[in-house]
C-alpha positions in Angstrom: -144.7 19.6 29.2 -143.3 16.1 28.8 -140.4 14.9 30.8 -138.0 15.0 27.8 -138.9 18.6 27.0 -138.5 19.6 30.7 -135.0 18.0 30.7 -134.0 19.8 27.5 -135.3 23.1 28.8 -133.2 22.6 32.0 -130.1 21.9 29.9 -130.4 25.1 27.9 -128.8 28.2 29.5 -130.9 31.3 29.6 -129.8 34.7 28.3 -127.1 33.4 26.0 -125.1 36.2 24.5 -124.6 36.1 20.7 -120.8 35.9 21.1 -121.1 32.6 23.2 -123.5 31.2 20.6 -121.1 32.1 17.8 -118.2 30.4 19.6 -120.2 27.3 20.3 -121.7 26.9 16.8 -118.4 27.5 15.1 -116.7 25.0 17.3 -119.4 22.4 16.8 -119.3 23.0 13.1 -115.6 22.3 13.1 -116.2 19.1 15.1 -118.8 18.0 12.5 -116.4 18.7 9.7 -113.7 16.5 11.3 -116.3 13.7 11.8 -117.1 14.0 8.0 -113.3 13.9 7.2 -112.9 10.8 9.3 -115.7 9.1 7.4 -114.1 10.1 4.1 -110.8 8.8 5.3 -112.3 5.4 6.2 -114.0 5.1 2.8 -110.9 6.1 0.9 -109.7 2.5 0.7 -106.1 3.0 1.9 -106.3 0.3 4.5 -104.8 0.6 8.0 -103.4 4.1 7.3 -106.8 5.4 6.6 -108.2 3.8 9.7 -105.5 5.5 11.8 -106.2 8.9 10.3 -109.9 8.3 10.8 -109.4 7.5 14.5 -107.2 10.6 15.0 -109.8 12.8 13.4 -112.6 11.2 15.4 -110.7 11.8 18.7 -110.0 15.4 17.7 -113.7 15.9 16.8 -114.7 14.5 20.1 -112.3 16.8 22.0 -113.5 19.8 20.1 -117.2 18.9 20.6 -116.7 18.3 24.3 -115.1 21.7 24.7 -118.0 23.3 22.8 -120.5 21.5 24.9 -118.9 22.6 28.2 -118.7 26.2 26.8 -122.4 26.0 26.1 -123.0 24.7 29.6 -120.9 27.8 30.7 -117.9 26.0 32.3 -115.4 28.8 32.8 -112.4 26.5 32.0 -113.8 25.6 28.6 -112.9 28.9 27.0 -109.3 27.9 26.9 -109.7 24.7 24.9 -112.2 26.4 22.5 -109.7 29.3 21.9 -106.7 26.9 21.6 -108.6 24.7 19.1 -109.8 27.7 17.2 -106.3 29.1 16.8 -105.0 25.8 15.7 -107.8 25.6 13.1 -107.0 29.2 11.9 -103.3 28.1 11.4 -104.1 24.7 9.9 -106.7 25.8 7.5 -105.1 29.2 6.8 -101.9 27.7 5.5 -103.8 26.0 2.7 -105.9 29.0 1.7 -103.7 30.1 -1.3 -103.8 26.6 -2.9 -107.3 25.5 -1.8 -109.5 28.6 -1.4 -112.4 26.6 0.3 -110.1 26.1 3.3 -110.6 29.7 4.2 -114.0 28.6 5.6 -112.3 26.5 8.2 -110.0 29.4 9.1 -113.0 31.7 9.4 -114.9 29.2 11.6 -111.8 28.9 13.8 -111.5 32.7 14.0 -115.2 33.0 14.9 -114.7 30.5 17.7 -111.7 32.4 19.1 -113.4 35.8 18.8 -116.7 34.6 20.2 -115.0 32.9 23.2 -112.8 35.9 23.9 -115.6 38.5 23.6 -116.4 40.3 26.8 -120.0 39.3 26.9 -118.9 35.6 26.8 -116.5 36.2 29.7 -119.3 38.0 31.6 -121.8 35.1 30.9 -119.3 32.6 32.1 -118.4 34.5 35.3 -122.2 34.9 36.1 -122.7 31.2 35.7 -119.9 30.6 38.2 -121.5 32.7 40.9 
């Protein structure tokens, strides 16, 4: 096995419960969405305002991605930021669902992150990683 593969294997937790995987993937998906929105904001041609919005979206995407990364690495504290961000996404995307039906996807991803992070098997996996 090459050194790079050995490092990747060492980074990957074993026996990952499906609930933890759902929470991580939903949270990472939302982070990627916000990066895409930042790029769209930069290319919209509204000058400094678009740049400011893009920076805010990139910072948020980074925070969400870091929380997902630490949840994947089984840091016990990371459940809080993942749940908080997920609830914020449910509220933010959900309020637009009547006028823009596609936004329900963001609300569902946020809900998946919350449920996955709060699921008992995720809590158990995180408590096992601690000991």
